[in-house]
C-alpha positions as CSV (number, residue, x, y, z in Angstrom):
1,X,39.9,-68.3,-8.9
2,X,42.2,-67.4,-11.8
3,X,41.0,-69.0,-15.0
4,X,44.5,-69.5,-16.4
5,X,43.4,-72.4,-18.6
6,X,40.3,-70.7,-20.1
7,X,39.9,-72.0,-23.7
8,X,42.5,-74.8,-23.2
9,X,41.7,-78.4,-23.9
10,X,43.1,-81.1,-21.5
11,X,43.0,-84.9,-21.8
12,X,43.5,-87.1,-18.7
13,X,43.7,-90.9,-18.2
14,X,42.8,-92.7,-15.0
15,X,40.3,-90.0,-14.1
16,X,37.7,-92.1,-12.4
17,X,39.0,-91.6,-8.9
18,X,42.0,-90.3,-6.8
19,X,44.6,-88.2,-8.5
20,X,43.0,-88.4,-12.0
21,X,39.7,-87.0,-10.7
22,X,41.4,-84.4,-8.5
23,X,43.5,-83.1,-11.4
24,X,40.5,-83.1,-13.7
25,X,38.6,-80.9,-11.3
26,X,41.6,-78.6,-10.7
27,X,41.9,-78.0,-14.5
28,X,38.1,-77.5,-14.8
29,X,38.2,-74.9,-11.9
30,X,40.7,-73.0,-13.9
31,X,38.6,-73.0,-17.1
32,X,39.9,-75.9,-19.1
33,X,37.7,-78.2,-21.1
34,X,38.5,-81.8,-20.5
35,X,38.2,-85.3,-22.1
36,X,38.9,-88.0,-19.6
37,X,39.6,-91.7,-20.2
38,X,39.3,-94.8,-18.0
39,X,37.9,-98.3,-17.9
40,X,36.0,-97.4,-14.7
41,X,32.5,-96.1,-15.2
42,X,33.0,-93.8,-12.2
43,X,34.6,-91.5,-14.7
44,X,31.0,-90.4,-15.5
45,X,30.8,-88.9,-12.1
46,X,34.1,-87.1,-12.7
47,X,32.7,-85.6,-15.8
48,X,29.5,-84.4,-14.0
49,X,31.6,-82.8,-11.3
50,X,33.8,-81.1,-13.9
51,X,30.7,-79.7,-15.8
52,X,29.6,-78.1,-12.5
53,X,32.7,-75.9,-12.9
54,X,31.2,-74.5,-16.1
55,X,33.3,-76.3,-18.6
56,X,32.8,-78.9,-21.3
57,X,33.7,-82.4,-20.1
58,X,33.5,-85.8,-21.8
59,X,34.3,-89.4,-20.9
60,X,35.6,-91.9,-23.4
61,X,35.9,-95.5,-22.1
62,X,39.5,-96.4,-23.0
63,X,41.9,-99.2,-22.4
64,X,45.2,-97.4,-22.6
65,X,47.1,-100.7,-23.4
66,X,45.3,-100.8,-26.8
67,X,46.4,-98.4,-29.5
68,X,43.0,-98.3,-31.2
69,X,41.4,-97.2,-27.9
70,X,44.0,-94.5,-27.3
71,X,43.8,-93.2,-30.8
72,X,40.0,-93.1,-30.7
73,X,40.1,-91.1,-27.4
74,X,42.5,-88.6,-28.7
75,X,40.7,-88.2,-32.0
76,X,37.5,-87.6,-30.0
77,X,39.2,-84.8,-28.1
78,X,40.5,-83.2,-31.3
79,X,37.1,-83.5,-32.9
80,X,35.4,-81.8,-29.9
81,X,37.9,-79.0,-29.2
82,X,40.0,-78.8,-32.4
83,X,43.3,-79.3,-30.5
84,X,44.9,-80.8,-27.4
85,X,46.9,-78.4,-25.3
86,X,47.7,-80.5,-22.3
87,X,47.8,-84.2,-21.6
88,X,48.1,-85.9,-18.3
89,X,48.9,-89.6,-18.6
90,X,47.9,-91.0,-15.2
91,X,46.2,-94.4,-15.7
92,X,47.8,-97.2,-13.7
93,X,47.4,-100.4,-11.8
94,X,49.3,-101.8,-8.8
95,X,49.9,-105.5,-8.2
96,X,51.8,-106.4,-5.1
97,X,53.9,-109.3,-4.0
98,X,57.6,-110.3,-3.9
99,X,59.1,-111.0,-7.3
100,X,59.0,-114.8,-7.0
101,X,55.3,-114.5,-5.9
102,X,54.3,-112.3,-8.8
103,X,52.1,-114.0,-11.4
104,X,53.2,-113.6,-15.0
105,X,49.8,-112.3,-15.9
106,X,50.0,-109.6,-13.2
107,X,53.4,-108.6,-14.4
108,X,52.1,-108.4,-18.0
109,X,49.0,-106.3,-17.0
110,X,51.1,-103.9,-15.0
111,X,53.6,-103.3,-17.8
112,X,50.7,-103.1,-20.4
113,X,48.8,-100.4,-18.4
114,X,51.5,-98.5,-16.5
115,X,54.2,-98.4,-19.2
116,X,52.9,-99.4,-22.6
117,X,49.8,-97.2,-21.8
118,X,52.0,-94.2,-21.3
119,X,54.0,-94.9,-24.4
120,X,50.8,-95.2,-26.6
121,X,49.3,-92.1,-25.1
122,X,52.5,-90.1,-25.7
123,X,52.8,-91.4,-29.2
124,X,49.4,-90.2,-30.3
125,X,49.6,-87.0,-28.3
126,X,52.9,-86.1,-29.8
127,X,51.8,-86.8,-33.3
128,X,49.1,-84.2,-32.8
129,X,51.1,-81.7,-30.9
130,X,54.1,-81.6,-33.2
131,X,51.7,-80.7,-36.1
132,X,49.7,-78.2,-34.1
133,X,52.2,-75.8,-32.5
134,X,53.2,-77.6,-29.4
135,X,51.8,-78.6,-26.0
136,X,52.5,-80.0,-22.6
137,X,52.6,-83.6,-21.4
138,X,52.7,-84.7,-17.8
139,X,53.1,-88.4,-17.0
140,X,52.5,-90.1,-13.6
141,X,55.6,-92.0,-12.6
142,X,56.1,-92.7,-8.9
143,X,58.5,-92.7,-6.0
144,X,58.8,-96.4,-7.2
145,X,60.1,-95.0,-10.5
146,X,63.2,-93.6,-8.6
147,X,64.0,-96.3,-6.1
148,X,63.2,-99.9,-5.4
149,X,60.1,-100.7,-3.5
150,X,59.7,-104.1,-1.8
151,X,56.7,-106.3,-2.9
152,X,56.0,-104.2,-6.0
153,X,58.6,-105.4,-8.6
154,X,56.3,-105.1,-11.6
155,X,55.1,-101.7,-10.6
156,X,58.7,-100.5,-10.0
157,X,59.8,-101.8,-13.4
158,X,56.9,-100.0,-15.1
159,X,57.4,-96.7,-13.3
160,X,61.2,-96.7,-14.0
161,X,60.2,-97.2,-17.6
162,X,57.9,-94.1,-17.5
163,X,60.8,-92.1,-16.1
164,X,62.9,-93.2,-19.1
165,X,60.2,-92.5,-21.7
166,X,59.7,-89.0,-20.2
167,X,63.3,-88.0,-20.3
168,X,63.9,-89.4,-23.7
169,X,60.8,-87.8,-25.3
170,X,61.5,-84.5,-23.6
171,X,64.8,-84.2,-25.5
172,X,63.4,-85.4,-28.8
173,X,60.5,-82.9,-29.0
174,X,61.7,-79.9,-27.1
175,X,62.5,-78.0,-30.4
176,X,58.8,-78.4,-31.4
177,X,57.4,-76.4,-28.5
178,X,56.5,-79.5,-26.5
179,X,57.4,-79.8,-22.8
180,X,57.3,-83.3,-21.2
181,X,57.7,-83.9,-17.5
182,X,56.6,-86.5,-14.9
183,X,55.6,-86.5,-11.3
184,X,56.9,-89.1,-8.9
185,X,54.4,-89.2,-6.0
186,X,54.8,-91.1,-2.8
187,X,51.9,-92.6,-1.0
188,X,48.6,-90.9,-1.9
189,X,45.2,-91.4,-0.2
190,X,43.6,-93.1,-3.3
191,X,41.8,-96.4,-3.6
192,X,44.9,-98.0,-5.2
193,X,46.8,-97.5,-1.9
194,X,44.0,-97.4,0.7
195,X,42.6,-100.8,-0.5
196,X,45.9,-102.5,0.4
197,X,46.2,-104.3,3.7
198,X,47.7,-102.1,6.5
199,X,51.0,-103.9,6.5
200,X,51.4,-103.1,2.7
201,X,50.4,-99.5,3.3
202,X,53.2,-99.3,5.8
203,X,55.7,-100.1,3.1
204,X,54.8,-96.8,1.5
205,X,54.6,-94.8,4.7
206,X,57.6,-96.0,6.6
207,X,60.3,-94.2,4.4
208,X,58.5,-90.9,4.6
209,X,59.7,-88.2,7.1
210,X,56.2,-86.6,6.8
211,X,54.7,-90.0,7.5
212,X,51.3,-89.5,6.1
213,X,49.4,-90.0,2.9
214,X,49.3,-87.1,0.5
215,X,45.9,-85.9,-0.5
216,X,45.2,-86.2,-4.3
217,X,44.6,-82.4,-4.4
218,X,48.2,-81.8,-3.2
219,X,49.6,-83.8,-6.1
220,X,47.2,-82.3,-8.6
221,X,48.5,-78.8,-7.8
222,X,52.0,-80.0,-9.0
223,X,50.5,-81.2,-12.3
224,X,48.7,-77.9,-12.7
225,X,52.0,-76.0,-12.2
226,X,54.0,-78.2,-14.6
227,X,51.3,-77.7,-17.3
228,X,51.4,-73.9,-16.8
229,X,53.5,-71.2,-18.4
230,X,55.1,-70.7,-14.9
231,X,57.0,-73.9,-15.7
232,X,57.9,-72.8,-19.2
233,X,61.6,-73.7,-18.7
234,X,60.9,-77.1,-17.2
235,X,61.2,-80.2,-19.4
236,X,62.5,-83.7,-18.9
237,X,62.1,-83.3,-15.1
238,X,60.8,-86.0,-12.7
239,X,59.2,-84.0,-9.8
240,X,59.3,-86.0,-6.5
241,X,56.3,-85.4,-4.3
242,X,56.9,-88.0,-1.8
243,X,57.0,-86.6,1.7
244,X,60.8,-86.9,1.7
245,X,60.9,-90.6,1.0
246,X,63.6,-90.5,-1.6
247,X,65.7,-87.9,0.2
248,X,67.5,-90.5,2.3
249,X,69.2,-93.8,1.7
250,X,67.9,-94.9,5.1
251,X,64.4,-95.7,6.2
252,X,63.0,-92.9,8.2
253,X,63.1,-93.4,11.9
254,X,61.1,-91.1,14.2
255,X,63.6,-92.0,17.0
256,X,66.3,-90.2,15.1
257,X,64.3,-87.0,14.6
258,X,66.3,-84.1,16.3
259,X,63.2,-83.0,18.2
260,X,63.1,-86.4,20.0
261,X,66.8,-86.5,21.0
């Protein structure tokens, strides 16, 4: 495999499982050294798997909603590698329920992790990158950052905010050699989604013409591309990777598929 990230340093949040782990391992396969962050101790396993790819890998327990934690994680990466080339801000939580059923504490937690966490990560990443010749930031938004999603009002609000942060910062820092983009995945086969009751999983699946869960590795490949020189003219973009879910204003109906008519 091409080691296109040999000598690069990459930092990733939410790396204990799912998309964060898959992306960490994709970067490691391509030669990048990594510092991952999460509150979940399973991140230690992610680090061991990355080391098996022949790179340096470290885990810093980090609450992304706390500025001191975020700064300590970033300072650790700079201390270890001297620089940060790429950041993937991926940590997130999902609390479900219709708006009137959503507890205030669940709303606050979702905004704190999914939105404020991205803000804090970007702030300290950008402070480093603008003084050190540039870099690349990729944020995890969501299909829910582009359209409304029933029973996920707090998550939708947070992910719409991530889209806004991404677009605004991309314009602010483009002249400093920094590219900032976001991915907007649909339903991914990760614990966040697979742990939901079947009827709630169907909320994510029903709008998708492909009508399946994406594998984390499929989404990780998009992050790898956005971080690469191949995407050198791409900034301020929100890349939908959602099985076609946001391509239509109507819910997808297999009965209207031309092959069935």
